[in-house]
C-alpha positions as CSV (number, residue, x, y, z in Angstrom):
1,M,265.9,105.6,23.5
2,I,269.6,105.5,22.4
3,E,272.0,102.5,23.5
4,I,275.3,102.5,22.5
5,E,277.6,99.2,23.8
6,N,280.9,98.6,23.3
7,V,281.1,100.4,20.1
8,S,284.5,100.5,18.3
9,K,285.7,101.7,15.0
10,W,288.7,102.0,12.8
11,Y,290.0,103.8,9.8
12,G,292.4,101.3,8.5
13,P,295.0,100.8,11.1
14,H,293.8,103.8,13.3
15,Q,291.6,103.4,15.9
16,V,288.9,106.0,16.4
17,L,286.5,104.8,18.6
18,K,287.6,102.2,21.5
19,G,284.5,100.5,23.6
20,C,282.2,103.2,23.8
21,S,279.2,102.8,25.9
22,L,276.6,105.1,26.5
23,S,272.5,105.6,26.9
24,V,270.1,108.4,26.4
25,K,266.5,107.9,27.8
26,K,263.6,109.6,26.0
27,G,263.5,113.0,27.0
28,E,267.0,113.5,28.1
29,T,269.7,116.0,26.7
30,L,273.2,114.5,26.4
31,V,276.0,117.0,25.6
32,V,279.3,115.1,24.2
33,C,282.3,117.0,24.4
34,G,286.2,116.3,24.2
35,P,289.3,118.1,22.3
36,S,289.3,117.7,18.3
37,G,289.8,114.4,17.0
38,S,288.4,112.7,20.1
39,G,285.9,110.8,18.0
40,K,282.9,112.7,19.2
41,S,281.5,113.6,15.7
42,T,282.0,110.0,14.5
43,L,280.3,108.4,17.3
44,L,277.1,110.6,16.5
45,K,277.0,109.6,13.1
46,C,277.5,105.8,13.8
47,V,273.7,106.6,15.8
48,N,272.1,106.7,12.7
49,G,274.6,104.6,10.3
50,L,276.1,107.4,8.5
51,E,279.6,105.9,9.8
52,K,279.7,102.2,10.1
53,F,281.4,100.5,13.3
54,E,283.1,97.3,13.0
55,E,282.4,96.2,16.8
56,G,279.8,96.4,19.1
57,K,275.9,97.5,19.2
58,I,273.6,100.6,18.7
59,T,269.9,100.5,19.1
60,V,267.6,103.3,18.6
61,E,264.1,102.6,20.2
62,R,265.1,99.2,20.0
63,T,266.1,99.1,16.1
64,S,269.8,97.6,15.7
65,V,271.6,100.1,13.5
66,G,274.1,97.7,12.5
67,D,272.1,95.2,11.5
68,P,272.3,94.4,7.5
69,S,268.5,93.9,7.6
70,T,267.9,97.1,9.2
71,N,266.3,99.5,7.0
72,L,268.6,102.7,7.3
73,P,266.8,105.4,5.2
74,R,263.8,104.6,7.3
75,L,265.5,104.7,10.6
76,R,267.3,108.3,9.7
77,S,263.9,109.7,8.9
78,K,263.0,109.2,12.7
79,I,266.4,110.7,14.0
80,G,266.6,114.1,13.0
81,M,270.6,115.3,12.0
82,V,271.7,118.7,12.3
83,F,275.3,119.5,10.4
84,Q,277.7,122.0,11.6
85,N,277.3,123.2,7.8
86,F,273.7,123.3,7.3
87,E,273.5,121.1,4.6
88,L,270.5,122.9,2.8
89,F,269.8,123.0,-0.6
90,P,270.7,126.3,-2.1
91,H,268.4,126.4,-5.4
92,M,265.6,125.8,-2.9
93,T,263.9,128.1,-0.7
94,A,263.4,127.9,3.0
95,L,260.1,126.8,3.0
96,D,261.1,124.1,0.1
97,N,264.2,122.6,2.2
98,V,261.7,122.0,4.8
99,C,259.0,120.6,2.9
100,L,261.2,118.0,0.7
101,G,261.5,115.1,3.2
102,Q,258.2,115.4,4.3
103,N,256.9,115.2,0.5
104,K,259.8,112.5,-0.7
105,V,260.0,110.1,2.5
106,L,256.8,110.7,4.5
107,R,254.7,111.2,1.5
108,R,252.5,114.1,2.8
109,S,250.7,116.2,0.6
110,K,252.3,119.3,-0.4
111,A,249.4,121.4,1.4
112,E,250.1,119.3,4.4
113,S,253.9,119.7,4.2
114,V,253.5,123.6,3.9
115,S,251.4,123.9,6.7
116,R,253.4,121.9,8.9
117,S,256.9,123.9,7.7
118,M,255.4,127.3,8.1
119,A,254.5,126.3,11.5
120,L,258.2,125.0,12.0
121,L,259.6,128.0,10.6
122,E,257.6,130.2,12.7
123,R,258.3,128.3,15.6
124,V,262.5,128.8,15.1
125,G,261.6,132.6,14.4
126,L,261.8,132.4,10.7
127,A,258.6,132.4,9.0
128,D,259.1,135.8,7.5
129,H,262.0,134.4,5.6
130,A,260.2,131.2,4.1
131,S,260.8,132.3,0.3
132,K,264.7,133.2,0.8
133,Y,267.2,131.1,-0.3
134,P,269.8,129.8,1.6
135,G,272.3,132.2,-0.1
136,Q,269.9,135.2,1.4
137,L,269.9,134.0,5.2
138,S,272.5,134.6,8.1
139,G,274.6,131.5,9.0
140,G,272.1,131.5,12.1
141,Q,269.1,131.6,10.1
142,A,270.6,129.0,7.6
143,Q,271.3,126.7,10.7
144,R,267.5,127.0,12.2
145,V,266.0,126.8,8.8
146,A,268.1,123.1,9.2
147,I,266.6,122.3,12.5
148,A,263.3,123.0,11.5
149,R,263.8,120.9,8.3
150,A,265.0,117.8,10.6
151,L,261.6,118.9,13.1
152,G,259.7,118.4,10.0
153,M,260.1,114.6,9.9
154,D,258.7,114.0,13.4
155,P,262.2,112.9,14.7
156,V,261.7,110.7,17.6
157,A,265.3,112.1,18.6
158,M,267.7,114.6,17.2
159,L,271.4,114.6,16.9
160,F,273.2,118.0,16.6
161,D,277.0,117.9,15.5
162,E,278.4,120.7,16.3
163,P,275.7,123.1,15.2
164,T,277.2,126.4,16.3
165,S,281.1,125.8,15.4
166,A,280.5,127.4,12.0
167,L,278.8,130.6,13.2
168,D,279.7,134.1,14.0
169,P,279.5,134.5,17.9
170,E,276.5,137.2,17.6
171,M,274.5,134.0,15.7
172,I,275.5,131.1,18.2
173,S,272.9,132.6,20.9
174,E,269.7,132.2,18.4
175,V,270.6,128.7,17.5
176,L,271.1,127.7,21.0
177,D,267.9,129.1,22.2
178,V,265.9,127.2,19.9
179,M,267.5,124.2,21.1
180,I,267.1,125.0,24.4
181,E,263.4,125.1,23.8
182,L,263.5,122.0,22.1
183,A,265.4,120.5,25.4
184,R,262.7,121.9,27.6
185,D,259.8,120.5,25.6
186,G,261.1,117.3,26.1
187,M,262.8,116.2,22.9
188,T,265.6,113.3,23.2
189,M,268.7,114.8,21.9
190,M,272.2,113.8,21.6
191,V,274.4,117.2,21.2
192,V,278.3,117.5,20.3
193,T,279.3,120.9,21.2
194,H,281.9,123.3,23.2
195,E,279.2,125.4,24.3
196,M,279.1,124.7,28.1
197,G,276.6,127.5,29.0
198,F,274.0,125.5,26.8
199,A,275.3,122.2,28.6
200,R,274.9,123.9,32.0
201,K,271.4,125.2,31.0
202,V,270.0,121.7,29.4
203,A,272.2,119.0,29.7
204,T,270.7,115.8,31.7
205,H,274.5,114.4,31.7
206,I,277.7,115.1,29.9
207,V,279.9,112.6,28.2
208,F,283.5,113.6,27.8
209,M,286.0,112.0,25.4
210,D,289.4,111.9,24.6
211,H,291.4,109.7,22.0
212,G,288.1,107.7,20.7
213,A,287.4,106.8,24.2
214,I,284.8,108.0,26.7
215,I,286.3,109.2,29.7
216,E,283.6,110.1,32.0
217,D,279.9,110.0,31.6
218,V,278.1,111.6,34.6
219,P,275.5,113.7,35.6
220,K,275.9,117.2,34.4
221,E,276.4,118.8,38.2
222,T,279.2,116.0,38.6
223,F,281.0,117.1,35.7
224,F,281.2,120.9,36.5
225,S,281.7,120.5,40.4
226,S,284.3,118.0,40.5
227,P,285.7,116.9,36.7
228,G,287.8,114.2,36.3
229,V,291.7,115.3,35.8
230,R,291.5,115.4,31.9
231,A,288.0,116.8,31.7
232,Q,289.2,119.5,34.3
233,A,292.0,120.1,32.0
234,F,289.8,120.7,28.9
235,L,287.5,122.9,30.7
236,S,290.2,125.2,32.3
237,K,291.4,125.9,28.9
238,L,287.8,126.0,27.1
239,L,286.5,128.3,30.0
240,S,289.7,131.0,30.2
241,H,289.2,132.2,26.3
């Protein structure tokens, strides 16, 4: 589903990605973790062309992301993206936020998009909040609307960029529960997160990054039972708090 081959990226003289390679098969959940500044979010954004890369190749369902002839808006419509800070339109209701892409990009009728959106809001436990605006929602509710919005585009894969990092601790579980359900339903997912409980439950394999490079790419069981030295130091600090 997603193939990343020897991808490198620079910001001026600073190299932020160093020969990164990984693959995500259909139905797998890949968790990407590592310290701040290790390149995790940059790598994720390269997958749907939000960040350009100078070397290497990324393909999604055999479509080359870096090819100048690739229609990136069309590609992005097939890859759901959930950001740290929700990115909802504040002047639109939850329902209208979920409908918008379906209307504008997929050209669904209003009736069809409303029906689909209400079903998705029901799926994430927010059907009763469809008429509320983002400012009237908690952080966890807003993030679940963002997930419903991404699902409304019928994506072949979902990308999550630290989706719980901006949430209060009490709201984290309600977002992770939705993501766990998606993973168990077979959605292909690439998730940048420090939520190791989530990784233990649903990750197929785990990538650990440091200083722009992929240090480990191993099955979940291997990562938690016998991590490398750098990953072990990271986990010991993360799990001690």
